[in-house]
N, C-alpha and C positions, 0 to 999 in steps of 0.2 A: 603685653601686649602689644609690645613693640617689634616683640620678634615677628607671632604672627602677621602684623600688620606690613612687614617685609617681608614675610614668602608671601605673601598675597599680591602684593604690589609687584613682587619680582614673578609669579605667576603667570599675572596680568600680562606682563610684557612678551610671553608666547604668540609665535606667529600663525596667521588663520586668514587664508580669503575668506571673508564673511562680510553678505551686503545684505540689503531688505529694498527691496523695491515693488514698488506699484504697478499695475495696469490693467485693463478693462477688457474684457471677454465681448469685443465688437461683434460674435456670430451669434451670442445672446441678446442683441439689441430687441428692444420689446417698447413701442412707443418714444421712441426717443432715448430712454434709459438704458444704462450697460451696467452690470452687474462690477463692481470693483473686488479686485483680486491681491493678493499679499504672494510676493516670492522672496523666498529666502535659499542665499548661496552658500554652501562652507564646503571650502577646496575643490569648488569644481562641481558640487552634488546641489540640486536644484529640488524646493521641493513646493509646491502652491496650494494654496486653500483661498476660501472666499473672508473676504471682509464684511460681507453678512450688509453690504450698503452699494446703492446706487447712486450713479451719478449722471449729470445731463451729458451725452455724447459729444453734444458743441460746445462744453463748458470743461472738458478735460486736456490737458497737456501733458502729453505721454513725456515729450522730452524732459520738461520741467519738474515731471510730476508734482503737478499740484490741480486744484479744482478753482475757476474761474467763478466770478461770481461770490456773493454775500448773502443767498437764500439759507433758510433755516435747514433745509436739506443738506446745502453745498456744508456749509456749518456745521452738521453732525457728520458727514463723511471725513469732513478733517479732523475734527477731534476721534473721530475712531483712525483715524492714518498714525495719527501723533499715539494714540493709545498701545497699539501694534504696535508699531515702531518700538517703544516703551519698552514692552512687556515682551519682545524678539531678542530687543538688547540686554535687557536682565537676566532671561532666562540662559542666552548666551556667556553672559559673564559668570553666572553661578555655574553652570557645566564646567569652565573653565577653571574656577576656584576649586571647585570638587576635584578637582584633576580625572576627570571622567573623558573620556575618549566622546567631542562631539561631532553629532551628526545631525543633518536635519530634521530627520524624525523627531529624537529626542526635543529639540528645540521647540519643535512645533505642539510635541505630547505637554513639554511643562505650560504652552500658551493656552493651550485648551484645557490645562488642569489633568491630564490622565498620565501623565509622567509616574504616578506610584500604581497603575495596574498592573499586571502579567504580560509579556507579551509571545508571541509563538513561537519565539528560540529559548525563551522560558519554562516552554512547556514541554517542546520539545528534548531540550537538554535534562529536565526532570523524568520524562519517562523512560529514555535510556538509564539515566542512574540507578532509575529505582524500581518502575513494572518490568522497564526490560529485562531486569534481570533472569524474571519469572518466564520469559520466551524462551523456545529453542530456537537453536544458530539458524533455520532455515526461516521460521517465522520473521524472526528478528530483522534479517535480511530482506524482509518483505517491507519493514517499516521504513529501512534504513534507504529504499526506494523513495517510498511515500514522502519521506522528509526533504530527499534531495527535492524531488518536484517542486514540493512546498517553496523550497526556496528557489529555488529556479523562478517561481512565478515572483517570489516577490520581486525577484530581483528584475523580471521583465515591467513587472509595475513600476521600476525605479524605487523600489524600497527596500530597506535595509533588515527591517523590525516590522511587527506591527501589533498593535494592543488587543489581547485577545477579546478587549470587548468590543473591539471594532470590526469584527470577525461576525459578517452577517449572509443572511440567504444571496445576496450576488455576490459577493465575497467566494461563496461554495459554488456559485451557476459557472462565474468566472473561472473560477480555477480548475470547475469541470470541463468548460470548455478548451481551456489551455491545454488540459490533456489529450483533449479528443483530436486538437491541429498542431499539435506540434511537431518539427519537424527530428523525429528519432535521431540520436547519434549514434556512430558508428559502433555495430553490433548490437543493436534495439530494435525493436520491432514498432512499430505504430501501437498506440495504445487504443486497443478495440473497448466496443463496450463496454464488457466485465471485466476488462482488466482496470479501466475507469472506475466502475464500480466499489471492485475491491479498496483500490486508493483512496475512494471517499469513505468505508468500511472503517477503514484504519483511521484516518483522522476524526470519524465518528466519534472512535470510541476515544480518540486521546481526548476532544472537547470534552467526551463525556465525565473526562478525569476532574478536566477542568471547573465542569460543573460542579462535581462531589466537594473539592475543595473549596469553592467557593470564589474562585476565580473567575467567574463569571456567575453574572446573575440570572441568563438565559441561555436555553440551547440554541444555537443559530441552525441546526437539524431540524427541527422542530417540524418545519412542513417539506420537509426534505423527503423527497421518494426513493431507492434505490432500485433500479428497474433491471434486474438480469434477466439476460436471453436466455431460456433454459435450452438447451444443445443434446443430440443425443452423444451419451458418451463413445467412441469410438472403442472397438475391444475385438477380438478376434473370435470367430465362429469354432468349431469344432475339429472343421477341415483345416483351417489355417493354424492352427493349434498343433495340428497334427503336421504339418509341411514343416514348422519350424522344428519341430523334434526332431523330424529325421534327415534333415540338409543335411549333405556333408560340409564338416569343415576340417580345414588345416591348421587353420590359423590358430595357436593356441589360448591369444588372447580371447577371439571371435568365440570360441569353444565356454570361458568361463564365462562370458557377456551372454552366450543364449543359455547356457545353462542357471545362470541368475535370473534371468527372465523366467524361464518356465518355472523355476521353482517361485518367486512371486504370482505366476498365471493360477498357482496350486497353494498358496498360502495368500493373498493377500499383500504383504508384505511392500512396504514403499522399498523403496532404494537404499533410504537413509538406513532402515530397518534391518535390510540384508547387510549393511555393509559393518552393523555391529554386532549381528548377531553371531553368540557365543554358545557354549553347551552351557553355561549357566540358563539359558532361556529355555531348555529342554528339560520335560520331564515325563514320567510314565504314572499313570493313572493304575488302580486297584485292578483295573482289568485287562491290563498288558496296555492301554491304549497310550499313544504320545502325544505329546500337546506342545507346542509354541503358548508360551505366556509371556507379554513383554507390554509394553505401555506406550502409548505413540507420544511419540517424541514432541510434538505439537505442544501436549498438556500435561507432558512430564513433571515439570516444577509445580501446578498451579493445582492440577485438579485428581494426579496418582491415578490416572484411567484406565486401567490396564484391561487387555484383551486377549480370549483363548484361540488357539487354532489348531485341530486336529490333526496331526499331519497325515497325507494320504500318503500311498504307495509311492508314487514318483515322487511326490517331494522327500521322503525318506532318503531314499534311493541316490538322491545327490549329497544328501549331506554326506551318505556317510562317505560315498565319494573324492568328498571336497574337505573333511575334518580332518583328515590325517597328511595331507597335501604340506609339503614344504612351505610353500608362501601362506597358507591357512594358520601353519602353528606358526610361523614368525610374528605373524600378525595378534594372534592370539583368536580371531575369530573363527568362524565357518568358513565364509568362502573368501579368496584374494581379490579382493574388490578394486577394480579399475573406478576410476575419479567415474560420477555423476555425465559429465559432459563425452569423456572420453567412451562409456559406455553407449551413449544415445548414440555417437555418432558410427557406433561398430553394428548398432541394432537395425539401422539401413541398408548399409551391408549386406548382412545378413537378409535382409526383408525381400534385399533384390534377390539373393542369388537362391532361395525359397520360391522365389516366384510370388510372393504378395506385396499388391501395391497401396496399401495403408502403411505410412508413416508410423513408424517404431517408438515409440519413446516407453522407459521404465515404469510409466505409471500407465501407459494402455495394457501392462498384464495387470497390475492392482485391479482396473476395469471389467479385463476379461475374467477373475477369478470373481467378483463381484456378478457378475453377469453369466457368462456362457459355464463356469463351474459350478456355479452356486443357483442363483436366484433360478433358469431356467431349468434348473434337475431338480427345482423343487423345494430348495431349502427355502424356509421360512425368512421373509425381510430383519425379523427382529435377531434372529441367530446371524444372519451376514451382517447386519448393523453392528454385531457386537462382534463378530471377529475383525472386521475392518477397524474397529476399534473407533467406531461416531459417534461423537457427544448426544445426537438428536438422530432418532431414524430420520427424520425429515431429509438429513445428507443424503441418505441411504436411498431413498424414494425417488433420486435422479436414477439412480441405476434400476429402478423396477419398470421401464417401460418395456414391454414384452416385443418383441421381434416376431416377424411376419409367419416364422416358421415354427416357431411355439403358438402361434394363434393358429394354422393351419392342423398343426398335430392335436390342437381341444377340441378347435370348430368339426373336426371330423366325424365325430361321434355323433355330433347332431345333425349331421347330412345324412349318415346313415339311420340316424331313428325316423329323420323327414321321409328318405325314400322307402322305408319301410311301410309309412303311414298313409304312400303313396300310391300302392300297390293296392 
């Protein structure tokens, strides 16, 4: 017992800047009364919360931090001040004795009886330690971005962490406003509406995990509606696709980038899938047809969703061109793939040389396959959805907005019929 007592006494001697003060909110005065607040300071960090008592403004002495007069209300407020002071000091001493890192948030949580609950940082850590392992690298990278913005938002609110039980509709609303109005760091872009909604979607999935674990009792997103602004997916038409194929290029890197882009236009493969494409993904059926059989990287670890794409002649020609190149052989892949960033940089240069005003990216090729190469040629949306590896046909329906030329092509027969009737 003496040893325990000595350890406790030694630990209590550790130095911290710690203080408890009270103040009133003059900006919230009503009928001469103002709400009483308590301020906790630890090592320069401050947190304030309501004492849930009001006092007469004329009877509050801020310098002495005391209430004048002995009315029933004043005595009750004094008792509350003494109670809070004792509870805060006890919480501070407990944290020191337990050798925990002392923060104003932890002290406040103990005083309010919420220190046993899981926090947002606990949820983030669990998500990446466990379910995060099932996510593809690209998807995980997006979750990292959402986590970073959440931590930045907490810092802006002067919190180091927050209890999950405290995350409510207002927290979600404020976080959304923060994303929309934050000044982007160097190399970042301003968050558009759809980007904000994607961050909120990832946050919602994480909070759904906490709900299933019983870490929270209610879903803060129950009244939250994500509003996605539907935009036409940009793609190349047949003429632009021909311009890209025919443009003369002398830079060997640009040649590879152009061929990869064309390959994606005729297979629908994303950059990550082309960069990992090997001969093992290619098979021949009983009728001699050549197929690509892969799994979408986003769902690889969890749903094992395979997709099958019949290789069109243009795509087959590109495979034959590159599969025996020294770079491909050394990598063990079909294409000697530059980085995605470098690929997109060169695509801009290729577009300029081909006389195309659209901003080319690797994903434009996937859109082109979905729209120009397949849907506009009469391929069913169900087949296109499978070839793109979509988990839901609703995702594919984004691409199904037919273009003006397709409408004109189909309507010309109606015009002809009408002209015959009018004669």
